[in-house]
C-alpha positions as CSV (number, residue, x, y, z in Angstrom):
1,M,18.8,3.0,28.6
2,R,15.2,2.8,27.5
3,M,14.9,6.2,25.7
4,G,11.6,6.9,27.5
5,R,9.9,6.2,24.1
6,L,11.1,9.6,23.0
7,N,7.6,11.1,22.9
8,V,6.6,8.8,20.1
9,G,3.9,6.8,21.9
10,K,3.8,3.8,24.1
11,S,4.1,1.3,21.3
12,Y,5.4,1.2,17.7
13,S,1.8,0.7,16.7
14,D,1.1,4.3,17.8
15,L,3.5,5.5,15.1
16,R,2.0,7.0,12.0
17,V,5.0,5.7,10.0
18,W,4.4,2.1,11.2
19,N,0.7,2.3,10.3
20,T,1.5,3.6,6.9
21,A,4.0,0.9,6.4
22,I,1.4,-1.7,7.3
23,S,-0.9,-0.1,4.7
24,L,1.9,-0.4,2.1
25,A,2.5,-4.1,3.0
26,L,-1.3,-4.8,2.6
27,E,-1.4,-3.0,-0.7
28,V,1.7,-5.0,-2.0
29,Y,0.0,-8.2,-1.0
30,R,-3.2,-7.2,-2.9
31,I,-1.2,-6.2,-6.0
32,T,0.9,-9.3,-6.1
33,E,-2.1,-11.6,-5.9
34,A,-2.6,-10.8,-9.6
35,F,1.0,-11.5,-10.6
36,P,1.6,-14.6,-12.8
37,S,1.9,-17.8,-10.9
38,A,5.4,-18.3,-12.3
39,E,6.5,-15.3,-10.2
40,R,5.2,-16.9,-7.0
41,F,8.8,-17.6,-5.8
42,G,10.3,-14.7,-7.7
43,L,9.2,-11.1,-7.8
44,T,6.0,-11.8,-5.8
45,A,7.9,-13.3,-2.8
46,Q,10.7,-10.6,-3.0
47,L,8.2,-7.8,-3.1
48,R,6.2,-9.2,-0.2
49,R,9.4,-9.7,1.9
50,A,10.6,-6.2,1.3
51,A,7.2,-4.7,2.1
52,V,6.9,-6.7,5.3
53,S,10.4,-5.7,6.2
54,V,9.4,-2.0,6.4
55,P,7.0,-2.1,9.4
56,S,9.0,-5.0,11.0
57,N,12.2,-2.9,11.1
58,I,10.3,0.1,12.4
59,A,8.9,-2.1,15.2
60,E,12.2,-3.7,15.9
61,G,13.9,-0.3,16.2
62,H,11.3,1.0,18.5
63,A,12.0,-2.0,20.8
64,R,15.7,-1.5,20.8
65,S,17.4,0.0,23.8
66,T,19.6,2.7,22.2
67,R,19.0,5.6,19.8
68,G,21.7,4.3,17.5
69,E,20.1,0.9,17.2
70,Y,16.7,2.5,16.6
71,K,18.2,4.7,13.8
72,N,19.9,1.7,12.3
73,C,16.6,-0.2,12.1
74,L,15.0,2.9,10.6
75,S,17.7,3.0,7.9
76,V,17.1,-0.7,7.1
77,A,13.3,0.1,6.8
78,R,14.1,3.0,4.5
79,G,16.2,0.6,2.4
80,S,13.3,-1.8,2.2
81,V,11.1,1.0,1.0
82,A,13.5,1.6,-1.9
83,E,13.5,-2.1,-2.7
84,V,9.7,-2.0,-2.9
85,E,9.8,1.0,-5.2
86,V,12.3,-0.7,-7.6
87,Q,10.4,-4.0,-7.6
88,L,7.1,-2.3,-8.3
89,T,8.8,-0.4,-11.2
90,L,10.1,-3.7,-12.5
91,A,6.6,-5.3,-12.2
92,R,5.2,-2.4,-14.2
93,A,7.9,-2.8,-16.9
94,L,7.2,-6.6,-17.1
95,G,3.5,-5.8,-17.6
96,Y,2.3,-7.4,-14.3
97,V,0.7,-4.2,-13.1
98,Q,-0.5,-1.0,-14.7
99,S,0.8,2.5,-13.6
100,P,-2.5,3.6,-12.0
101,V,-2.5,0.7,-9.7
102,L,1.0,1.7,-8.5
103,A,0.0,5.3,-7.5
104,K,-1.2,4.3,-4.0
105,P,1.8,2.1,-3.0
106,L,4.3,4.5,-4.5
107,D,2.6,7.4,-2.5
108,Y,3.0,5.2,0.6
109,C,6.7,4.7,-0.2
110,D,7.3,8.4,-0.5
111,A,5.4,9.2,2.7
112,I,7.2,6.5,4.6
113,S,10.6,7.6,3.5
114,R,9.8,11.2,4.6
115,M,8.5,10.1,7.9
116,I,11.5,7.9,8.6
117,T,13.8,10.8,7.8
118,N,11.8,13.0,10.2
119,L,11.8,10.3,12.9
120,K,15.5,9.8,12.6
121,H,16.1,13.5,13.0
122,A,13.8,13.6,16.1
123,L,15.8,10.9,17.7
């Protein structure tokens, strides 16, 4: 069963939530460029993986053949959003980034979480 794309567009790239998740990932990459080099394989890598996981899981879910699989991928994406939020909070506490710099990515996280919830309900 292909779901007929459920009126969400022909491609995952048509989804506003996916585009916002891409913006989040790009912002995380920009922010982590300024992290200490000692964090290259630690918090920097973890944050980037979590941020990349969000649009990746949205896209994967969109490509799945059942609503249940799609919803599961969306749940994973929302979990990755929470990871990003926690890791950005930790980066702030460690002094790697100042609060004003985090406003934009944290706003993205909030918006993505809400959009994922709405998309799951629409499915």
